[in-house]
CHARMM-style PDB file with segment names, atoms N, HN, CA, C and O in Angstrom:
ATOM      1  N   MET     1       0.843  -1.173   0.000  1.00  0.00      PROA
ATOM      2  CA  MET     1       0.000   0.000   0.000  1.00  0.00      PROA
ATOM      3  C   MET     1       0.897   1.248   0.000  1.00  0.00      PROA
ATOM      4  O   MET     1       1.796   1.351   0.835  1.00  0.00      PROA
ATOM      5  N   PRO     2       0.674   2.176  -0.901  1.00  0.00      PROA
ATOM      6  CA  PRO     2       1.533   3.370  -0.977  1.00  0.00      PROA
ATOM      7  C   PRO     2       1.275   4.320   0.186  1.00  0.00      PROA
ATOM      8  O   PRO     2       0.181   4.390   0.746  1.00  0.00      PROA
ATOM      9  N   VAL     3       2.326   5.037   0.515  1.00  0.00      PROA
ATOM     10  HN  VAL     3       3.215   4.979   0.060  1.00  0.00      PROA
ATOM     11  CA  VAL     3       2.226   6.033   1.578  1.00  0.00      PROA
ATOM     12  C   VAL     3       1.573   7.275   0.987  1.00  0.00      PROA
ATOM     13  O   VAL     3       2.021   7.784  -0.040  1.00  0.00      PROA
ATOM     14  N   THR     4       0.538   7.756   1.619  1.00  0.00      PROA
ATOM     15  HN  THR     4       0.174   7.342   2.453  1.00  0.00      PROA
ATOM     16  CA  THR     4      -0.166   8.946   1.117  1.00  0.00      PROA
ATOM     17  C   THR     4       0.049  10.089   2.094  1.00  0.00      PROA
ATOM     18  O   THR     4      -0.779  10.352   2.966  1.00  0.00      PROA
ATOM     19  N   ARG     5       1.166  10.753   1.929  1.00  0.00      PROA
ATOM     20  HN  ARG     5       1.838  10.539   1.220  1.00  0.00      PROA
ATOM     21  CA  ARG     5       1.451  11.918   2.750  1.00  0.00      PROA
ATOM     22  C   ARG     5       1.050  13.162   1.981  1.00  0.00      PROA
ATOM     23  O   ARG     5       0.966  13.154   0.752  1.00  0.00      PROA
ATOM     24  N   GLY     6       0.804  14.229   2.722  1.00  0.00      PROA
ATOM     25  HN  GLY     6       0.872  14.236   3.720  1.00  0.00      PROA
ATOM     26  CA  GLY     6       0.482  15.492   2.082  1.00  0.00      PROA
ATOM     27  C   GLY     6       1.698  16.107   1.434  1.00  0.00      PROA
ATOM     28  O   GLY     6       2.831  15.727   1.731  1.00  0.00      PROA
ATOM     29  N   LYS     7       1.470  17.038   0.568  1.00  0.00      PROA
ATOM     30  HN  LYS     7       0.550  17.347   0.327  1.00  0.00      PROA
ATOM     31  CA  LYS     7       2.580  17.731  -0.075  1.00  0.00      PROA
ATOM     32  C   LYS     7       3.132  18.796   0.861  1.00  0.00      PROA
ATOM     33  O   LYS     7       2.399  19.414   1.634  1.00  0.00      PROA
ATOM     34  N   LYS     8       4.431  18.993   0.772  1.00  0.00      PROA
ATOM     35  HN  LYS     8       5.026  18.492   0.144  1.00  0.00      PROA
ATOM     36  CA  LYS     8       5.031  20.078   1.526  1.00  0.00      PROA
ATOM     37  C   LYS     8       4.592  21.387   0.905  1.00  0.00      PROA
ATOM     38  O   LYS     8       4.569  21.542  -0.316  1.00  0.00      PROA
ATOM     39  N   ARG     9       4.247  22.314   1.758  1.00  0.00      PROA
ATOM     40  HN  ARG     9       4.265  22.189   2.750  1.00  0.00      PROA
ATOM     41  CA  ARG     9       3.812  23.613   1.255  1.00  0.00      PROA
ATOM     42  C   ARG     9       4.664  24.699   1.892  1.00  0.00      PROA
ATOM     43  O   ARG     9       5.177  24.513   2.995  1.00  0.00      PROA
ATOM     44  N   PRO    10       4.820  25.813   1.225  1.00  0.00      PROA
ATOM     45  CA  PRO    10       5.654  26.880   1.787  1.00  0.00      PROA
ATOM     46  C   PRO    10       4.920  27.645   2.892  1.00  0.00      PROA
ATOM     47  O   PRO    10       3.718  27.895   2.805  1.00  0.00      PROA
ATOM     48  N   PHE    11       5.668  28.004   3.917  1.00  0.00      PROA
ATOM     49  HN  PHE    11       6.644  27.801   3.987  1.00  0.00      PROA
ATOM     50  CA  PHE    11       5.142  28.843   4.983  1.00  0.00      PROA
ATOM     51  C   PHE    11       5.436  30.298   4.645  1.00  0.00      PROA
ATOM     52  O   PHE    11       6.109  30.584   3.654  1.00  0.00      PROA
ATOM     53  N   ILE    12       4.944  31.200   5.448  1.00  0.00      PROA
ATOM     54  HN  ILE    12       4.398  30.968   6.252  1.00  0.00      PROA
ATOM     55  CA  ILE    12       5.154  32.631   5.221  1.00  0.00      PROA
ATOM     56  C   ILE    12       6.641  32.976   5.289  1.00  0.00      PROA
ATOM     57  O   ILE    12       7.116  33.864   4.582  1.00  0.00      PROA
ATOM     58  N   CYS    13       7.364  32.264   6.146  1.00  0.00      PROA
ATOM     59  HN  CYS    13       6.978  31.542   6.720  1.00  0.00      PROA
ATOM     60  CA  CYS    13       8.788  32.557   6.342  1.00  0.00      PROA
ATOM     61  C   CYS    13       9.657  32.094   5.175  1.00  0.00      PROA
ATOM     62  O   CYS    13      10.798  32.537   5.045  1.00  0.00      PROA
ATOM     63  N   GLY    14       9.135  31.211   4.328  1.00  0.00      PROA
ATOM     64  HN  GLY    14       8.208  30.851   4.435  1.00  0.00      PROA
ATOM     65  CA  GLY    14       9.902  30.726   3.193  1.00  0.00      PROA
ATOM     66  C   GLY    14      10.308  29.272   3.308  1.00  0.00      PROA
ATOM     67  O   GLY    14      10.668  28.644   2.312  1.00  0.00      PROA
ATOM     68  N   HSD    15      10.253  28.723   4.532  1.00  0.00      PROA
ATOM     69  HN  HSD    15       9.960  29.233   5.341  1.00  0.00      PROA
ATOM     70  CA  HSD    15      10.544  27.309   4.696  1.00  0.00      PROA
ATOM     71  C   HSD    15       9.380  26.484   4.142  1.00  0.00      PROA
ATOM     72  O   HSD    15       8.288  27.008   3.925  1.00  0.00      PROA
ATOM     73  N   ARG    16       9.622  25.195   3.917  1.00  0.00      PROA
ATOM     74  HN  ARG    16      10.510  24.769   4.093  1.00  0.00      PROA
ATOM     75  CA  ARG    16       8.575  24.306   3.427  1.00  0.00      PROA
ATOM     76  C   ARG    16       8.357  23.202   4.444  1.00  0.00      PROA
ATOM     77  O   ARG    16       9.306  22.744   5.080  1.00  0.00      PROA
ATOM     78  N   GLY    17       7.090  22.764   4.603  1.00  0.00      PROA
ATOM     79  HN  GLY    17       6.319  23.136   4.086  1.00  0.00      PROA
ATOM     80  CA  GLY    17       6.810  21.704   5.557  1.00  0.00      PROA
ATOM     81  C   GLY    17       5.389  21.212   5.455  1.00  0.00      PROA
ATOM     82  O   GLY    17       4.624  21.643   4.592  1.00  0.00      PROA
ATOM     83  N   LEU    18       5.041  20.291   6.359  1.00  0.00      PROA
ATOM     84  HN  LEU    18       5.663  19.942   7.060  1.00  0.00      PROA
ATOM     85  CA  LEU    18       3.741  19.648   6.327  1.00  0.00      PROA
ATOM     86  C   LEU    18       2.782  20.176   7.379  1.00  0.00      PROA
ATOM     87  O   LEU    18       1.571  20.014   7.223  1.00  0.00      PROA
ATOM     88  N   GLY    19       3.259  20.790   8.426  1.00  0.00      PROA
ATOM     89  HN  GLY    19       4.242  20.922   8.553  1.00  0.00      PROA
ATOM     90  CA  GLY    19       2.414  21.199   9.535  1.00  0.00      PROA
ATOM     91  C   GLY    19       1.697  22.512   9.306  1.00  0.00      PROA
ATOM     92  O   GLY    19       1.699  23.075   8.212  1.00  0.00      PROA
ATOM     93  N   ALA    20       1.080  22.980  10.388  1.00  0.00      PROA
ATOM     94  HN  ALA    20       1.079  22.523  11.277  1.00  0.00      PROA
ATOM     95  CA  ALA    20       0.357  24.247  10.337  1.00  0.00      PROA
ATOM     96  C   ALA    20       1.277  25.437  10.600  1.00  0.00      PROA
ATOM     97  O   ALA    20       0.962  26.568  10.231  1.00  0.00      PROA
ATOM     98  N   CYS    21       2.423  25.171  11.246  1.00  0.00      PROA
ATOM     99  HN  CYS    21       2.680  24.252  11.546  1.00  0.00      PROA
ATOM    100  CA  CYS    21       3.375  26.240  11.532  1.00  0.00      PROA
ATOM    101  C   CYS    21       4.793  25.730  11.288  1.00  0.00      PROA
ATOM    102  O   CYS    21       5.033  24.522  11.282  1.00  0.00      PROA
ATOM    103  N   CYS    22       5.704  26.631  11.092  1.00  0.00      PROA
ATOM    104  HN  CYS    22       5.509  27.612  11.097  1.00  0.00      PROA
ATOM    105  CA  CYS    22       7.089  26.291  10.789  1.00  0.00      PROA
ATOM    106  C   CYS    22       7.831  25.957  12.080  1.00  0.00      PROA
ATOM    107  O   CYS    22       8.008  26.823  12.936  1.00  0.00      PROA
ATOM    108  N   ARG    23       8.257  24.722  12.221  1.00  0.00      PROA
ATOM    109  HN  ARG    23       8.113  24.018  11.525  1.00  0.00      PROA
ATOM    110  CA  ARG    23       8.940  24.269  13.441  1.00  0.00      PROA
ATOM    111  C   ARG    23      10.335  24.879  13.561  1.00  0.00      PROA
ATOM    112  O   ARG    23      10.812  25.126  14.669  1.00  0.00      PROA
ATOM    113  N   ARG    24      10.984  25.120  12.437  1.00  0.00      PROA
ATOM    114  HN  ARG    24      10.597  24.919  11.537  1.00  0.00      PROA
ATOM    115  CA  ARG    24      12.325  25.703  12.482  1.00  0.00      PROA
ATOM    116  C   ARG    24      12.271  27.113  13.067  1.00  0.00      PROA
ATOM    117  O   ARG    24      13.106  27.480  13.893  1.00  0.00      PROA
ATOM    118  N   CYS    25      11.292  27.894  12.639  1.00  0.00      PROA
ATOM    119  HN  CYS    25      10.614  27.595  11.967  1.00  0.00      PROA
ATOM    120  CA  CYS    25      11.181  29.267  13.142  1.00  0.00      PROA
ATOM    121  C   CYS    25      10.748  29.289  14.611  1.00  0.00      PROA
ATOM    122  O   CYS    25      11.189  30.151  15.372  1.00  0.00      PROA
ATOM    123  N   LEU    26       9.891  28.350  15.012  1.00  0.00      PROA
ATOM    124  HN  LEU    26       9.533  27.650  14.394  1.00  0.00      PROA
ATOM    125  CA  LEU    26       9.503  28.270  16.420  1.00  0.00      PROA
ATOM    126  C   LEU    26      10.711  27.951  17.296  1.00  0.00      PROA
ATOM    127  O   LEU    26      10.891  28.555  18.353  1.00  0.00      PROA
ATOM    128  N   THR    27      11.533  27.008  16.857  1.00  0.00      PROA
ATOM    129  HN  THR    27      11.387  26.517  15.998  1.00  0.00      PROA
ATOM    130  CA  THR    27      12.732  26.645  17.601  1.00  0.00      PROA
ATOM    131  C   THR    27      13.684  27.832  17.679  1.00  0.00      PROA
ATOM    132  O   THR    27      14.286  28.081  18.724  1.00  0.00      PROA
ATOM    133  N   ALA    28      13.819  28.559  16.584  1.00  0.00      PROA
ATOM    134  HN  ALA    28      13.330  28.357  15.736  1.00  0.00      PROA
ATOM    135  CA  ALA    28      14.690  29.737  16.567  1.00  0.00      PROA
ATOM    136  C   ALA    28      14.175  30.807  17.527  1.00  0.00      PROA
ATOM    137  O   ALA    28      14.968  31.449  18.216  1.00  0.00      PROA
ATOM    138  N   ASP    29      12.865  31.007  17.581  1.00  0.00      PROA
ATOM    139  HN  ASP    29      12.221  30.485  17.021  1.00  0.00      PROA
ATOM    140  CA  ASP    29      12.287  31.989  18.503  1.00  0.00      PROA
ATOM    141  C   ASP    29      12.542  31.612  19.956  1.00  0.00      PROA
ATOM    142  O   ASP    29      12.845  32.479  20.776  1.00  0.00      PROA
ATOM    143  N   PHE    30      12.422  30.317  20.285  1.00  0.00      PROA
ATOM    144  HN  PHE    30      12.176  29.613  19.618  1.00  0.00      PROA
ATOM    145  CA  PHE    30      12.704  29.867  21.643  1.00  0.00      PROA
ATOM    146  C   PHE    30      14.171  30.078  22.000  1.00  0.00      PROA
ATOM    147  O   PHE    30      14.487  30.450  23.130  1.00  0.00      PROA
ATOM    148  N   LYS    31      15.068  29.844  21.042  1.00  0.00      PROA
ATOM    149  HN  LYS    31      14.811  29.542  20.124  1.00  0.00      PROA
ATOM    150  CA  LYS    31      16.490  30.049  21.296  1.00  0.00      PROA
ATOM    151  C   LYS    31      16.801  31.530  21.513  1.00  0.00      PROA
ATOM    152  O   LYS    31      17.640  31.864  22.350  1.00  0.00      PROA
ATOM    153  N   LEU    32      16.137  32.421  20.772  1.00  0.00      PROA
ATOM    154  HN  LEU    32      15.456  32.150  20.093  1.00  0.00      PROA
ATOM    155  CA  LEU    32      16.348  33.854  20.957  1.00  0.00      PROA
ATOM    156  C   LEU    32      15.832  34.311  22.321  1.00  0.00      PROA
ATOM    157  O   LEU    32      16.457  35.151  22.968  1.00  0.00      PROA
ATOM    158  N   GLN    33      14.694  33.766  22.762  1.00  0.00      PROA
ATOM    159  HN  GLN    33      14.186  33.084  22.236  1.00  0.00      PROA
ATOM    160  CA  GLN    33      14.170  34.102  24.088  1.00  0.00      PROA
ATOM    161  C   GLN    33      15.127  33.630  25.178  1.00  0.00      PROA
ATOM    162  O   GLN    33      15.363  34.344  26.152  1.00  0.00      PROA
ATOM    163  N   GLU    34      15.678  32.424  25.013  1.00  0.00      PROA
ATOM    164  HN  GLU    34      15.485  31.844  24.222  1.00  0.00      PROA
ATOM    165  CA  GLU    34      16.616  31.894  25.984  1.00  0.00      PROA
ATOM    166  C   GLU    34      17.885  32.733  26.012  1.00  0.00      PROA
ATOM    167  O   GLU    34      18.483  32.917  27.072  1.00  0.00      PROA
ATOM    168  N   ALA    35      18.299  33.244  24.859  1.00  0.00      PROA
ATOM    169  HN  ALA    35      17.813  33.095  23.998  1.00  0.00      PROA
ATOM    170  CA  ALA    35      19.495  34.088  24.790  1.00  0.00      PROA
ATOM    171  C   ALA    35      19.279  35.401  25.538  1.00  0.00      PROA
ATOM    172  O   ALA    35      20.216  35.932  26.136  1.00  0.00      PROA
ATOM    173  N   LYS    36      18.062  35.927  25.512  1.00  0.00      PROA
ATOM    174  HN  LYS    36      17.302  35.496  25.026  1.00  0.00      PROA
ATOM    175  CA  LYS    36      17.769  37.166  26.249  1.00  0.00      PROA
ATOM    176  C   LYS    36      17.798  36.927  27.750  1.00  0.00      PROA
ATOM    177  O   LYS    36      18.201  37.806  28.513  1.00  0.00      PROA
ATOM    178  N   ILE    37      17.370  35.734  28.182  1.00  0.00      PROA
ATOM    179  HN  ILE    37      17.042  35.021  27.563  1.00  0.00      PROA
ATOM    180  CA  ILE    37      17.275  35.437  29.612  1.00  0.00      PROA
ATOM    181  C   ILE    37      18.634  35.112  30.213  1.00  0.00      PROA
ATOM    182  O   ILE    37      18.931  35.519  31.336  1.00  0.00      PROA
ATOM    183  N   THR    38      19.464  34.378  29.471  1.00  0.00      PROA
ATOM    184  HN  THR    38      19.223  34.047  28.558  1.00  0.00      PROA
ATOM    185  CA  THR    38      20.734  33.904  30.022  1.00  0.00      PROA
ATOM    186  C   THR    38      21.690  35.061  30.297  1.00  0.00      PROA
ATOM    187  O   THR    38      21.681  36.083  29.611  1.00  0.00      PROA
ATOM    188  N   LYS    39      22.509  34.866  31.316  1.00  0.00      PROA
ATOM    189  HN  LYS    39      22.517  34.035  31.873  1.00  0.00      PROA
ATOM    190  CA  LYS    39      23.467  35.901  31.698  1.00  0.00      PROA
ATOM    191  C   LYS    39      24.855  35.632  31.141  1.00  0.00      PROA
ATOM    192  O   LYS    39      25.706  36.522  31.136  1.00  0.00      PROA
ATOM    193  N   ASP    40      25.091  34.414  30.672  1.00  0.00      PROA
ATOM    194  HN  ASP    40      24.400  33.691  30.676  1.00  0.00      PROA
ATOM    195  CA  ASP    40      26.378  34.049  30.089  1.00  0.00      PROA
ATOM    196  C   ASP    40      26.442  34.577  28.653  1.00  0.00      PROA
ATOM    197  O   ASP    40      25.645  34.177  27.804  1.00  0.00      PROA
ATOM    198  N   GLU    41      27.386  35.467  28.390  1.00  0.00      PROA
ATOM    199  HN  GLU    41      28.034  35.791  29.079  1.00  0.00      PROA
ATOM    200  CA  GLU    41      27.469  36.106  27.075  1.00  0.00      PROA
ATOM    201  C   GLU    41      27.862  35.132  25.972  1.00  0.00      PROA
ATOM    202  O   GLU    41      27.366  35.235  24.850  1.00  0.00      PROA
ATOM    203  N   LYS    42      28.755  34.180  26.281  1.00  0.00      PROA
ATOM    204  HN  LYS    42      29.159  34.096  27.192  1.00  0.00      PROA
ATOM    205  CA  LYS    42      29.169  33.208  25.269  1.00  0.00      PROA
ATOM    206  C   LYS    42      28.010  32.296  24.874  1.00  0.00      PROA
ATOM    207  O   LYS    42      27.823  31.992  23.696  1.00  0.00      PROA
ATOM    208  N   LYS    43      27.236  31.863  25.867  1.00  0.00      PROA
ATOM    209  HN  LYS    43      27.388  32.110  26.824  1.00  0.00      PROA
ATOM    210  CA  LYS    43      26.093  30.998  25.584  1.00  0.00      PROA
ATOM    211  C   LYS    43      25.027  31.773  24.803  1.00  0.00      PROA
ATOM    212  O   LYS    43      24.401  31.229  23.894  1.00  0.00      PROA
ATOM    213  N   ALA    44      24.826  33.036  25.160  1.00  0.00      PROA
ATOM    214  HN  ALA    44      25.334  33.478  25.899  1.00  0.00      PROA
ATOM    215  CA  ALA    44      23.854  33.862  24.454  1.00  0.00      PROA
ATOM    216  C   ALA    44      24.260  34.067  22.998  1.00  0.00      PROA
ATOM    217  O   ALA    44      23.416  34.035  22.103  1.00  0.00      PROA
ATOM    218  N   ALA    45      25.543  34.277  22.767  1.00  0.00      PROA
ATOM    219  HN  ALA    45      26.229  34.303  23.494  1.00  0.00      PROA
ATOM    220  CA  ALA    45      26.024  34.462  21.394  1.00  0.00      PROA
ATOM    221  C   ALA    45      25.855  33.174  20.589  1.00  0.00      PROA
ATOM    222  O   ALA    45      25.501  33.220  19.411  1.00  0.00      PROA
ATOM    223  N   ALA    46      26.107  32.029  21.219  1.00  0.00      PROA
ATOM    224  HN  ALA    46      26.395  31.992  22.176  1.00  0.00      PROA
ATOM    225  CA  ALA    46      25.945  30.743  20.532  1.00  0.00      PROA
ATOM    226  C   ALA    46      24.475  30.488  20.202  1.00  0.00      PROA
ATOM    227  O   ALA    46      24.156  29.989  19.123  1.00  0.00      PROA
ATOM    228  N   LEU    47      23.587  30.827  21.123  1.00  0.00      PROA
ATOM    229  HN  LEU    47      23.846  31.232  22.000  1.00  0.00      PROA
ATOM    230  CA  LEU    47      22.154  30.642  20.878  1.00  0.00      PROA
ATOM    231  C   LEU    47      21.671  31.545  19.742  1.00  0.00      PROA
ATOM    232  O   LEU    47      20.872  31.122  18.907  1.00  0.00      PROA
ATOM    233  N   LYS    48      22.152  32.776  19.712  1.00  0.00      PROA
ATOM    234  HN  LYS    48      22.802  33.119  20.390  1.00  0.00      PROA
ATOM    235  CA  LYS    48      21.766  33.695  18.644  1.00  0.00      PROA
ATOM    236  C   LYS    48      22.273  33.203  17.289  1.00  0.00      PROA
ATOM    237  O   LYS    48      21.591  33.342  16.274  1.00  0.00      PROA
ATOM    238  N   GLU    49      23.475  32.629  17.284  1.00  0.00      PROA
ATOM    239  HN  GLU    49      24.029  32.517  18.108  1.00  0.00      PROA
ATOM    240  CA  GLU    49      24.046  32.094  16.045  1.00  0.00      PROA
ATOM    241  C   GLU    49      23.240  30.891  15.539  1.00  0.00      PROA
ATOM    242  O   GLU    49      22.994  30.763  14.340  1.00  0.00      PROA
ATOM    243  N   GLU    50      22.829  30.008  16.466  1.00  0.00      PROA
ATOM    244  HN  GLU    50      23.028  30.112  17.440  1.00  0.00      PROA
ATOM    245  CA  GLU    50      22.007  28.858  16.087  1.00  0.00      PROA
ATOM    246  C   GLU    50      20.645  29.311  15.546  1.00  0.00      PROA
ATOM    247  O   GLU    50      20.135  28.754  14.575  1.00  0.00      PROA
ATOM    248  N   ALA    51      20.071  30.326  16.188  1.00  0.00      PROA
ATOM    249  HN  ALA    51      20.486  30.779  16.977  1.00  0.00      PROA
ATOM    250  CA  ALA    51      18.778  30.843  15.755  1.00  0.00      PROA
ATOM    251  C   ALA    51      18.879  31.444  14.355  1.00  0.00      PROA
ATOM    252  O   ALA    51      17.974  31.273  13.539  1.00  0.00      PROA
ATOM    253  N   ALA    52      19.964  32.141  14.079  1.00  0.00      PROA
ATOM    254  HN  ALA    52      20.700  32.280  14.743  1.00  0.00      PROA
ATOM    255  CA  ALA    52      20.146  32.730  12.757  1.00  0.00      PROA
ATOM    256  C   ALA    52      20.272  31.635  11.695  1.00  0.00      PROA
ATOM    257  O   ALA    52      19.759  31.777  10.584  1.00  0.00      PROA
ATOM    258  N   ALA    53      20.953  30.550  12.042  1.00  0.00      PROA
ATOM    259  HN  ALA    53      21.370  30.435  12.944  1.00  0.00      PROA
ATOM    260  CA  ALA    53      21.097  29.442  11.096  1.00  0.00      PROA
ATOM    261  C   ALA    53      19.756  28.765  10.829  1.00  0.00      PROA
ATOM    262  O   ALA    53      19.493  28.324   9.710  1.00  0.00      PROA
ATOM    263  N   LEU    54      18.907  28.681  11.857  1.00  0.00      PROA
ATOM    264  HN  LEU    54      19.120  29.039  12.766  1.00  0.00      PROA
ATOM    265  CA  LEU    54      17.592  28.066  11.681  1.00  0.00      PROA
ATOM    266  C   LEU    54      16.660  28.952  10.859  1.00  0.00      PROA
ATOM    267  O   LEU    54      15.846  28.450  10.083  1.00  0.00      PROA
ATOM    268  N   LYS    55      16.776  30.259  11.027  1.00  0.00      PROA
ATOM    269  HN  LYS    55      17.437  30.667  11.657  1.00  0.00      PROA
ATOM    270  CA  LYS    55      15.909  31.189  10.296  1.00  0.00      PROA
ATOM    271  C   LYS    55      16.265  31.294   8.817  1.00  0.00      PROA
ATOM    272  O   LYS    55      15.439  31.700   8.000  1.00  0.00      PROA
ATOM    273  N   LYS    56      17.505  30.927   8.477  1.00  0.00      PROA
ATOM    274  HN  LYS    56      18.176  30.597   9.141  1.00  0.00      PROA
ATOM    275  CA  LYS    56      17.950  31.050   7.096  1.00  0.00      PROA
ATOM    276  C   LYS    56      17.166  30.085   6.209  1.00  0.00      PROA
ATOM    277  O   LYS    56      17.030  28.903   6.526  1.00  0.00      PROA
ATOM    278  N   VAL    57      16.660  30.598   5.111  1.00  0.00      PROA
ATOM    279  HN  VAL    57      16.770  31.558   4.854  1.00  0.00      PROA
ATOM    280  CA  VAL    57      15.911  29.787   4.164  1.00  0.00      PROA
ATOM    281  C   VAL    57      16.886  29.242   3.128  1.00  0.00      PROA
ATOM    282  O   VAL    57      17.601  30.011   2.485  1.00  0.00      PROA
ATOM    283  N   PRO    58      16.920  27.917   2.963  1.00  0.00      PROA
ATOM    284  CA  PRO    58      17.847  27.364   1.974  1.00  0.00      PROA
ATOM    285  C   PRO    58      17.483  27.814   0.564  1.00  0.00      PROA
ATOM    286  O   PRO    58      16.314  27.823   0.179  1.00  0.00      PROA
ATOM    287  N   SER    59      18.490  28.179  -0.181  1.00  0.00      PROA
ATOM    288  HN  SER    59      19.440  28.172   0.132  1.00  0.00      PROA
ATOM    289  CA  SER    59      18.246  28.617  -1.554  1.00  0.00      PROA
ATOM    290  C   SER    59      18.451  27.453  -2.500  1.00  0.00      PROA
ATOM    291  O   SER    59      19.126  26.477  -2.170  1.00  0.00      PROA
ATOM    292  N   LYS    60      17.874  27.563  -3.657  1.00  0.00      PROA
ATOM    293  HN  LYS    60      17.327  28.355  -3.926  1.00  0.00      PROA
ATOM    294  CA  LYS    60      18.047  26.516  -4.663  1.00  0.00      PROA
ATOM    295  C   LYS    60      19.451  26.620  -5.248  1.00  0.00      PROA
ATOM    296  O   LYS    60      19.941  27.713  -5.531  1.00  0.00      PROA
ATOM    297  N   THR    61      20.077  25.488  -5.420  1.00  0.00      PROA
ATOM    298  HN  THR    61      19.679  24.600  -5.190  1.00  0.00      PROA
ATOM    299  CA  THR    61      21.408  25.471  -6.022  1.00  0.00      PROA
ATOM    300  C   THR    61      21.284  25.018  -7.456  1.00  0.00      PROA
ATOM    301  O   THR    61      20.563  24.068  -7.761  1.00  0.00      PROA
ATOM    302  N   VAL    62      21.977  25.688  -8.318  1.00  0.00      PROA
ATOM    303  HN  VAL    62      22.562  26.460  -8.070  1.00  0.00      PROA
ATOM    304  CA  VAL    62      21.948  25.365  -9.733  1.00  0.00      PROA
ATOM    305  C   VAL    62      23.292  24.763 -10.095  1.00  0.00      PROA
ATOM    306  O   VAL    62      24.335  25.386  -9.898  1.00  0.00      PROA
ATOM    307  N   SER    63      23.262  23.564 -10.619  1.00  0.00      PROA
ATOM    308  HN  SER    63      22.414  23.058 -10.779  1.00  0.00      PROA
ATOM    309  CA  SER    63      24.513  22.928 -11.017  1.00  0.00      PROA
ATOM    310  C   SER    63      24.702  23.079 -12.523  1.00  0.00      PROA
ATOM    311  O   SER    63      23.779  22.846 -13.304  1.00  0.00      PROA
ATOM    312  N   LEU    64      25.871  23.459 -12.903  1.00  0.00      PROA
ATOM    313  HN  LEU    64      26.620  23.649 -12.269  1.00  0.00      PROA
ATOM    314  CA  LEU    64      26.192  23.630 -14.304  1.00  0.00      PROA
ATOM    315  C   LEU    64      27.042  22.449 -14.762  1.00  0.00      PROA
ATOM    316  O   LEU    64      28.272  22.504 -14.736  1.00  0.00      PROA
ATOM    317  N   SER    65      26.382  21.406 -15.170  1.00  0.00      PROA
ATOM    318  HN  SER    65      25.383  21.361 -15.191  1.00  0.00      PROA
ATOM    319  CA  SER    65      27.119  20.219 -15.618  1.00  0.00      PROA
ATOM    320  C   SER    65      27.147  20.181 -17.134  1.00  0.00      PROA
ATOM    321  O   SER    65      26.126  20.386 -17.791  1.00  0.00      PROA
ATOM    322  N   MET    66      28.313  19.921 -17.679  1.00  0.00      PROA
ATOM    323  HN  MET    66      29.142  19.755 -17.145  1.00  0.00      PROA
ATOM    324  CA  MET    66      28.464  19.875 -19.118  1.00  0.00      PROA
ATOM    325  C   MET    66      28.987  18.539 -19.537  1.00  0.00      PROA
ATOM    326  OT1 MET    66      29.185  18.299 -20.728  1.00  0.00      PROA
TER     327      MET     66
END
């Protein structure tokens, strides 16, 4: 029996997924909130860097094969 999953659809943020909301952006928002609360500057900088990586929308890559 074939698997009948829904199609991935784009969210407002640009990511694609199956749910009602973008999990990557939610995770990034939680990391940014944690960075505001924490008092350790190195940990806050690492959390902000992870959040920025999660918010980044992957671009299409074009390969030029000859």
